KOLTI-788308 format. One line per 5 residues: number of its first residue (from 1); for each residue x, y, z of N, C-alpha, C. Coordinates in Angstrom, 3 decimals. Layout:
NUM	X/Y/Z/X/Y/Z/X/Y/Z ~ ...
# end
This chain:
1	-26.597/-24.658/-59.150/-25.841/-23.427/-59.318/-25.128/-23.463/-60.675 ~ -25.293/-22.397/-61.428/-24.687/-22.308/-62.751/-23.196/-22.049/-62.629 ~ -22.426/-22.775/-63.425/-20.987/-22.598/-63.415/-20.612/-21.475/-64.376 ~ -19.609/-20.698/-63.998/-19.136/-19.600/-64.844/-18.515/-20.137/-66.115 ~ -18.581/-19.315/-67.170/-17.929/-19.656/-68.412/-16.421/-19.546/-68.274
6	-15.723/-20.078/-69.240/-14.262/-20.050/-69.268/-13.833/-18.951/-70.233 ~ -12.832/-18.182/-69.829/-12.297/-17.120/-70.664/-11.034/-17.620/-71.361 ~ -11.067/-17.642/-72.686/-9.917/-17.996/-73.508/-9.390/-16.723/-74.150 ~ -8.112/-16.440/-73.970/-7.497/-15.245/-74.516/-6.477/-15.645/-75.566 ~ -6.749/-15.270/-76.825/-5.794/-15.456/-77.914/-5.055/-14.134/-78.085
11	-3.760/-14.197/-78.013/-2.965/-12.985/-78.106/-1.706/-13.265/-78.902 ~ -1.147/-12.230/-79.470/0.075/-12.359/-80.244/0.186/-11.212/-81.215 ~ 1.233/-11.197/-81.994/1.456/-10.067/-82.891/0.486/-10.039/-84.069 ~ 0.361/-8.873/-84.638/-0.397/-8.694/-85.859/0.223/-9.577/-86.941 ~ -0.602/-10.338/-87.646/-0.091/-11.227/-88.679/0.186/-12.643/-88.202
16	-0.080/-12.921/-86.929/0.175/-14.266/-86.401/-0.924/-15.255/-86.781 ~ -2.126/-14.746/-87.016/-3.243/-15.622/-87.354/-4.246/-15.802/-86.231 ~ -4.225/-14.905/-85.238/-5.156/-15.002/-84.109/-6.612/-15.005/-84.567 ~ -6.944/-14.052/-85.419/-8.340/-13.917/-85.851/-8.789/-15.134/-86.643 ~ -7.944/-15.632/-87.514/-8.298/-16.814/-88.301/-8.559/-18.000/-87.382
21	-7.653/-18.241/-86.446/-7.837/-19.358/-85.507/-9.054/-19.144/-84.619 ~ -9.242/-17.918/-84.160/-10.403/-17.610/-83.329/-11.714/-17.846/-84.061 ~ -11.784/-17.415/-85.316/-12.991/-17.626/-86.118/-13.262/-19.116/-86.312 ~ -12.214/-19.886/-86.537/-12.371/-21.335/-86.693/-12.900/-21.967/-85.406 ~ -12.393/-21.505/-84.265/-12.827/-22.065/-82.976/-14.287/-21.747/-82.693
26	-14.681/-20.511/-82.928/-16.069/-20.121/-82.672/-17.015/-20.870/-83.613 ~ -16.577/-21.125/-84.834/-17.395/-21.888/-85.779/-17.529/-23.350/-85.341 ~ -16.495/-23.894/-84.719/-16.517/-25.308/-84.324/-17.266/-25.543/-83.016 ~ -17.093/-24.643/-82.045/-17.638/-24.850/-80.702/-18.877/-23.983/-80.488 ~ -20.032/-24.635/-80.409/-21.280/-23.902/-80.181/-21.271/-23.148/-78.862
31	-20.566/-23.692/-77.879/-20.568/-23.101/-76.537/-19.479/-22.039/-76.354 ~ -18.920/-21.550/-77.461/-17.853/-20.546/-77.415/-18.257/-19.346/-78.259 ~ -18.175/-18.154/-77.660/-18.524/-16.928/-78.389/-17.369/-15.941/-78.322 ~ -17.322/-15.079/-79.317/-16.359/-13.988/-79.310/-16.861/-12.868/-78.427 ~ -15.970/-12.265/-77.693/-16.267/-10.990/-77.062/-15.919/-9.939/-78.112
36	-16.858/-9.078/-78.421/-16.646/-8.085/-79.474/-16.020/-6.841/-78.868 ~ -14.804/-6.556/-79.304/-14.044/-5.423/-78.791/-14.536/-4.106/-79.398 ~ -14.158/-3.037/-78.735/-14.391/-1.687/-79.234/-13.092/-1.189/-79.849 ~ -13.204/-0.431/-80.927/-12.009/0.128/-81.547/-12.300/1.474/-82.191 ~ -11.243/2.266/-82.281/-11.348/3.566/-82.955/-10.895/3.479/-84.408
41	-10.448/2.313/-84.839/-10.021/2.213/-86.244/-11.231/2.085/-87.156 ~ -11.008/2.388/-88.406/-12.069/2.262/-89.411/-12.237/0.787/-89.788 ~ -13.444/0.388/-90.155/-13.659/-1.000/-90.565/-12.861/-1.343/-91.826 ~ -12.333/-2.561/-91.849/-11.706/-3.091/-93.057/-12.825/-3.595/-93.977 ~ -12.524/-3.768/-95.251/-13.554/-4.290/-96.156/-14.149/-5.595/-95.632
46	-15.468/-5.651/-95.593/-16.176/-6.849/-95.136/-16.480/-6.864/-93.646 ~ -15.852/-5.995/-92.859/-16.135/-5.974/-91.417/-17.446/-5.237/-91.147 ~ -18.158/-5.729/-90.117/-19.440/-5.147/-89.755/-19.424/-4.649/-88.321 ~ -19.996/-3.474/-88.131/-20.102/-2.888/-86.798/-21.007/-3.760/-85.938 ~ -20.557/-4.026/-84.711/-21.344/-4.830/-83.793/-21.170/-6.326/-83.991
51	-20.446/-6.713/-85.032/-20.199/-8.124/-85.287/-18.701/-8.422/-85.212 ~ -17.911/-7.697/-85.978/-16.457/-7.871/-85.942/-15.855/-7.022/-84.817 ~ -16.293/-5.795/-84.730/-15.894/-4.839/-83.693/-17.053/-3.894/-83.472 ~ -16.985/-3.181/-82.357/-17.835/-2.020/-82.155/-16.961/-0.823/-82.540 ~ -17.259/-0.210/-83.674/-16.451/0.894/-84.183/-16.974/2.199/-83.590
56	-16.100/2.884/-82.849/-16.483/4.133/-82.191/-15.405/5.185/-82.429 ~ -15.740/6.433/-82.127/-14.760/7.507/-82.315/-13.890/7.660/-81.064 ~ -12.825/8.433/-81.193/-11.880/8.631/-80.091/-12.544/9.213/-78.845 ~ -13.429/10.171/-79.032/-14.080/10.819/-77.890/-14.903/9.800/-77.087 ~ -15.683/9.002/-77.774/-16.500/7.982/-77.101/-15.608/6.973/-76.388
61	-14.549/6.542/-77.066/-13.621/5.578/-76.462/-13.031/6.154/-75.179 ~ -12.533/7.392/-75.253/-11.913/8.020/-74.081/-12.899/8.170/-72.924 ~ -14.153/8.480/-73.239/-15.181/8.592/-72.197/-15.428/7.239/-71.538 ~ -15.503/6.185/-72.353/-15.709/4.840/-71.811/-14.522/4.410/-70.946 ~ -13.323/4.715/-71.405/-12.120/4.341/-70.645/-12.064/5.084/-69.315
66	-12.329/6.372/-69.336/-12.219/7.155/-68.100/-13.316/6.821/-67.104 ~ -14.449/6.288/-67.585/-15.520/5.913/-66.657/-15.414/4.456/-66.206 ~ -14.325/3.769/-66.594/-14.089/2.405/-66.129/-14.900/1.339/-66.843 ~ -15.407/1.649/-68.031/-16.234/0.680/-68.751/-15.433/-0.438/-69.407 ~ -14.123/-0.267/-69.539/-13.289/-1.300/-70.158/-12.566/-2.111/-69.098
71	-12.552/-3.423/-69.262/-11.792/-4.304/-68.382/-10.321/-4.288/-68.814 ~ -10.093/-3.992/-70.085/-8.748/-3.798/-70.617/-8.862/-2.890/-71.824 ~ -7.831/-2.085/-72.031/-7.767/-1.274/-73.242/-6.328/-0.876/-73.496 ~ -6.064/-0.597/-74.754/-4.698/-0.255/-75.138/-4.696/0.516/-76.444 ~ -3.640/1.280/-76.621/-3.383/1.928/-77.898/-2.455/1.018/-78.687
76	-2.867/0.675/-79.902/-2.095/-0.239/-80.728/-2.011/0.342/-82.137 ~ -0.790/0.629/-82.580/-0.558/1.127/-83.936/-1.428/2.347/-84.253 ~ -1.503/3.269/-83.294/-2.213/4.517/-83.523/-3.725/4.449/-83.369 ~ -4.225/3.299/-82.952/-5.657/3.139/-82.748/-5.896/2.591/-81.344 ~ -7.118/2.693/-80.886/-7.445/2.236/-79.541/-8.372/1.028/-79.619
81	-8.138/0.092/-78.698/-8.945/-1.132/-78.621/-9.284/-1.384/-77.158 ~ -10.484/-1.898/-76.904/-10.854/-2.209/-75.533/-11.964/-3.243/-75.460 ~ -12.038/-3.904/-74.306/-13.069/-4.898/-74.035/-13.984/-4.357/-72.944 ~ -15.275/-4.316/-73.232/-16.249/-3.798/-72.267/-16.364/-4.751/-71.083 ~ -16.154/-4.222/-69.914/-16.194/-4.995/-68.672/-17.545/-5.698/-68.495
86	-18.624/-4.950/-68.591/-19.955/-5.499/-68.328/-20.317/-6.598/-69.322 ~ -20.022/-6.380/-70.606/-20.327/-7.398/-71.621/-19.621/-8.708/-71.292 ~ -18.333/-8.623/-70.997/-17.531/-9.815/-70.718/-18.002/-10.511/-69.442 ~ -18.171/-9.758/-68.382/-18.578/-10.354/-67.110/-19.960/-10.992/-67.197 ~ -20.883/-10.367/-67.941/-22.225/-10.936/-68.089/-22.177/-12.279/-68.814
91	-21.401/-12.355/-69.886/-21.276/-13.622/-70.616/-20.725/-14.719/-69.711 ~ -19.660/-14.420/-68.995/-19.032/-15.421/-68.128/-19.971/-15.847/-67.000 ~ -20.687/-14.887/-66.401/-21.638/-15.216/-65.324/-22.772/-16.093/-65.827 ~ -23.129/-15.925/-67.098/-24.191/-16.732/-67.696/-23.707/-18.119/-68.113 ~ -22.450/-18.446/-67.776/-21.913/-19.760/-68.086/-21.443/-19.920/-69.521
96	-21.284/-18.812/-70.225/-20.867/-18.851/-71.624/-19.346/-18.754/-71.711 ~ -18.751/-19.655/-72.473/-17.300/-19.608/-72.696/-17.007/-18.521/-73.713 ~ -16.007/-17.702/-73.403/-15.723/-16.509/-74.207/-14.310/-16.567/-74.753 ~ -14.180/-16.177/-76.014/-12.880/-16.086/-76.665/-12.585/-14.623/-76.956 ~ -11.436/-14.182/-76.483/-10.965/-12.826/-76.781/-9.782/-12.919/-77.723
101	-9.783/-12.097/-78.737/-8.678/-11.959/-79.683/-8.114/-10.565/-79.432 ~ -7.050/-10.493/-78.620/-6.550/-9.175/-78.225/-5.030/-9.105/-78.314 ~ -4.545/-7.885/-78.201/-3.110/-7.654/-78.268/-2.442/-8.027/-76.943 ~ -1.141/-8.049/-76.959/-0.351/-8.448/-75.786/-0.583/-7.508/-74.606 ~ -0.708/-6.204/-74.872/-0.953/-5.246/-73.783/-2.255/-5.580/-73.048
106	-3.300/-5.858/-73.818/-4.586/-6.193/-73.215/-4.523/-7.485/-72.431 ~ -3.804/-8.476/-72.959/-3.664/-9.750/-72.251/-2.950/-9.553/-70.920 ~ -1.936/-8.699/-70.895/-1.221/-8.424/-69.639/-2.162/-7.837/-68.594 ~ -3.061/-6.960/-69.014/-4.032/-6.381/-68.080/-5.007/-7.447/-67.571 ~ -5.461/-8.309/-68.469/-6.432/-9.333/-68.084/-5.838/-10.381/-67.148
111	-4.542/-10.650/-67.278/-3.892/-11.634/-66.397/-4.023/-11.235/-64.930 ~ -4.071/-9.953/-64.663/-4.179/-9.461/-63.285/-5.594/-9.641/-62.732 ~ -6.578/-9.735/-63.623/-7.979/-9.781/-63.205/-8.558/-11.185/-63.287 ~ -8.266/-11.889/-64.379/-8.847/-13.209/-64.626/-7.788/-14.285/-64.431 ~ -7.567/-14.646/-63.186/-6.535/-15.635/-62.850/-6.826/-17.008/-63.450
116	-8.126/-17.300/-63.671/-8.508/-18.593/-64.238/-8.587/-18.584/-65.759 ~ -8.288/-17.443/-66.368/-8.323/-17.358/-67.819/-7.283/-18.273/-68.447 ~ -7.546/-18.688/-69.678/-6.631/-19.551/-70.422/-5.940/-18.659/-71.449 ~ -4.672/-18.387/-71.223/-3.917/-17.438/-72.034/-3.096/-18.189/-73.081 ~ -3.425/-17.913/-74.350/-2.823/-18.637/-75.473/-2.132/-17.637/-76.390
121	-0.831/-17.808/-76.544/-0.065/-16.937/-77.432/0.000/-17.580/-78.808 ~ -0.352/-16.805/-79.828/-0.263/-17.269/-81.207/0.894/-16.517/-81.852 ~ 1.850/-17.287/-82.349/3.060/-16.709/-82.921/3.207/-17.113/-84.384 ~ 3.677/-16.188/-85.211/4.073/-16.623/-86.556/5.349/-17.444/-86.430 ~ 5.668/-18.279/-87.417/6.888/-19.086/-87.321/8.160/-18.245/-87.342
126	8.085/-17.043/-87.927/9.249/-16.151/-87.986/8.767/-14.743/-88.292 ~ 9.646/-13.777/-88.091/9.307/-12.401/-88.454/9.143/-12.265/-89.966 ~ 9.874/-13.060/-90.727/9.752/-13.000/-92.186/8.357/-13.446/-92.630 ~ 7.851/-14.508/-92.015/6.502/-14.969/-92.333/5.478/-13.925/-91.893 ~ 5.700/-13.351/-90.728/4.813/-12.297/-90.227/4.766/-11.142/-91.237
131	5.932/-10.735/-91.711/5.988/-9.642/-92.683/5.233/-10.003/-93.959 ~ 5.425/-11.216/-94.458/4.735/-11.649/-95.679/3.216/-11.626/-95.486 ~ 2.751/-12.074/-94.333/1.312/-12.079/-94.068/0.759/-10.663/-94.020 ~ 1.496/-9.781/-93.365/1.047/-8.391/-93.288/1.053/-7.729/-94.665 ~ 2.056/-8.011/-95.460/2.109/-7.472/-96.836/0.946/-8.005/-97.669
136	0.605/-9.279/-97.464/-0.487/-9.892/-98.235/-1.833/-9.224/-97.957 ~ -1.969/-8.621/-96.794/-3.215/-7.909/-96.493/-3.403/-6.735/-97.457 ~ -2.292/-6.140/-97.857/-2.338/-5.066/-98.834/-2.928/-3.756/-98.356 ~ -3.067/-3.582/-97.052/-3.698/-2.366/-96.553/-2.801/-1.547/-95.631 ~ -1.499/-1.847/-95.617/-0.599/-1.151/-94.701/0.422/-0.310/-95.466
141	0.592/0.913/-95.013/1.666/1.753/-95.541/2.988/1.178/-95.041 ~ 4.062/1.473/-95.735/5.377/0.914/-95.387/5.784/1.264/-93.957 ~ 5.488/2.479/-93.506/5.829/2.871/-92.122/5.036/2.053/-91.111 ~ 3.762/1.835/-91.411/2.923/1.045/-90.504/3.394/-0.408/-90.483 ~ 3.793/-0.940/-91.623/4.320/-2.296/-91.691/5.573/-2.427/-90.832
146	6.475/-1.476/-90.946/7.708/-1.500/-90.148/7.393/-1.431/-88.652 ~ 6.450/-0.558/-88.282/6.057/-0.444/-86.871/5.487/-1.762/-86.345 ~ 4.665/-2.409/-87.144/4.058/-3.680/-86.724/5.119/-4.772/-86.555 ~ 6.127/-4.756/-87.407/7.190/-5.758/-87.294/8.052/-5.526/-86.056 ~ 8.324/-4.279/-85.736/9.071/-3.968/-84.507/8.272/-4.433/-83.294
151	6.968/-4.122/-83.301/6.093/-4.544/-82.208/6.027/-6.066/-82.134 ~ 5.928/-6.719/-83.292/5.842/-8.188/-83.329/7.071/-8.816/-82.687 ~ 8.233/-8.305/-82.994/9.462/-8.851/-82.404/9.413/-8.740/-80.880 ~ 9.007/-7.585/-80.377/8.914/-7.385/-78.928/7.855/-8.296/-78.310 ~ 6.720/-8.434/-78.988/5.643/-9.258/-78.447/6.022/-10.736/-78.426
156	6.730/-11.189/-79.432/7.123/-12.602/-79.484/8.011/-12.973/-78.303 ~ 8.718/-12.020/-77.755/9.549/-12.244/-76.561/8.695/-12.599/-75.347 ~ 7.437/-12.215/-75.349/6.558/-12.402/-74.190/5.790/-13.719/-74.225 ~ 6.016/-14.535/-75.241/5.243/-15.768/-75.384/5.401/-16.697/-74.183 ~ 6.522/-16.629/-73.492/6.779/-17.502/-72.329/5.875/-17.184/-71.146
161	5.235/-16.018/-71.170/4.374/-15.592/-70.075/2.952/-16.167/-70.187 ~ 2.701/-16.944/-71.225/1.364/-17.483/-71.492/1.269/-18.940/-71.058 ~ 0.027/-19.409/-70.886/-0.198/-20.809/-70.523/0.180/-21.734/-71.673 ~ -0.087/-21.290/-72.896/0.172/-22.089/-74.090/0.716/-21.193/-75.191 ~ 1.500/-21.790/-76.076/1.998/-21.066/-77.243/1.783/-21.943/-78.479
166	1.146/-21.365/-79.463/0.917/-22.047/-80.741/1.718/-21.299/-81.797 ~ 2.646/-21.992/-82.444/3.371/-21.406/-83.563/2.543/-21.717/-84.806 ~ 1.939/-20.695/-85.356/0.990/-20.862/-86.455/1.729/-20.908/-87.793 ~ 2.211/-22.102/-88.111/2.911/-22.320/-89.368/1.961/-22.961/-90.378 ~ 1.391/-24.104/-90.009/0.403/-24.789/-90.842/-0.939/-24.635/-90.124
171	-1.865/-23.941/-90.767/-3.121/-23.564/-90.125/-3.858/-24.756/-89.519 ~ -3.972/-25.846/-90.239/-4.717/-27.006/-89.745/-4.073/-27.578/-88.481 ~ -2.754/-27.628/-88.439/-2.053/-28.125/-87.246/-2.236/-27.163/-86.076 ~ -2.176/-25.876/-86.371/-2.357/-24.875/-85.313/-3.767/-24.951/-84.744 ~ -4.757/-25.130/-85.623/-6.131/-25.241/-85.141/-6.317/-26.511/-84.317
176	-5.660/-27.582/-84.705/-5.723/-28.823/-83.916/-5.177/-28.565/-82.506 ~ -4.073/-27.843/-82.399/-3.510/-27.511/-81.086/-4.485/-26.664/-80.277 ~ -5.081/-25.655/-80.922/-6.048/-24.805/-80.226/-7.241/-25.635/-79.764 ~ -7.725/-26.517/-80.617/-8.866/-27.370/-80.256/-8.539/-28.253/-79.065 ~ -7.341/-28.800/-79.030/-6.931/-29.630/-77.899/-6.902/-28.826/-76.604
181	-6.468/-27.590/-76.678/-6.459/-26.722/-75.485/-7.902/-26.471/-75.022 ~ -8.758/-26.098/-75.950/-10.167/-25.816/-75.592/-10.810/-27.090/-75.036 ~ -10.628/-28.217/-75.698/-11.222/-29.475/-75.239/-10.775/-29.833/-73.821 ~ -9.541/-29.516/-73.489/-9.021/-29.859/-72.158/-9.599/-28.983/-71.058 ~ -10.214/-27.869/-71.426/-10.724/-26.923/-70.434/-12.246/-26.909/-70.300
186	-12.965/-27.328/-71.353/-14.432/-27.246/-71.293/-15.048/-28.563/-70.842
# end
């Protein structure tokens, strides 16, 4: 009998380094794949449809949400994000370990469904560092930056609700912590 895959959920505020750590983990572990989320936002430079995200319009997203196609979805900073239920469940049933890089709202929804999931909060060392990282991206208007920082402060309060918390100060140390968590579960 084939054993189900393990679901790893990386969550935390924008600018914490979730995507960087997630990309490093998927590159290191052959038996770990990203679940590709759906979003209504436009691709950033270098992002590819179907690889980084499934980029769709608001109408399509709303139709998928209302028909129950998402296992979790949320509105984040004026855009919508969701994880396709069937895609995720098929990977896990096939014994594939899956990594999700999602916002705190989505993680809260998944906690109710995937009791065996491994919930990992990635936090910046401070709001000041978070702000610097977001500014370094160079793609946020000042109002959007302020909104993300307000959200980040609120999200950082929820870190205690996770199985693990990684304060992403030094990337190599943070990745070592993430690797130790993954190694302990696979």
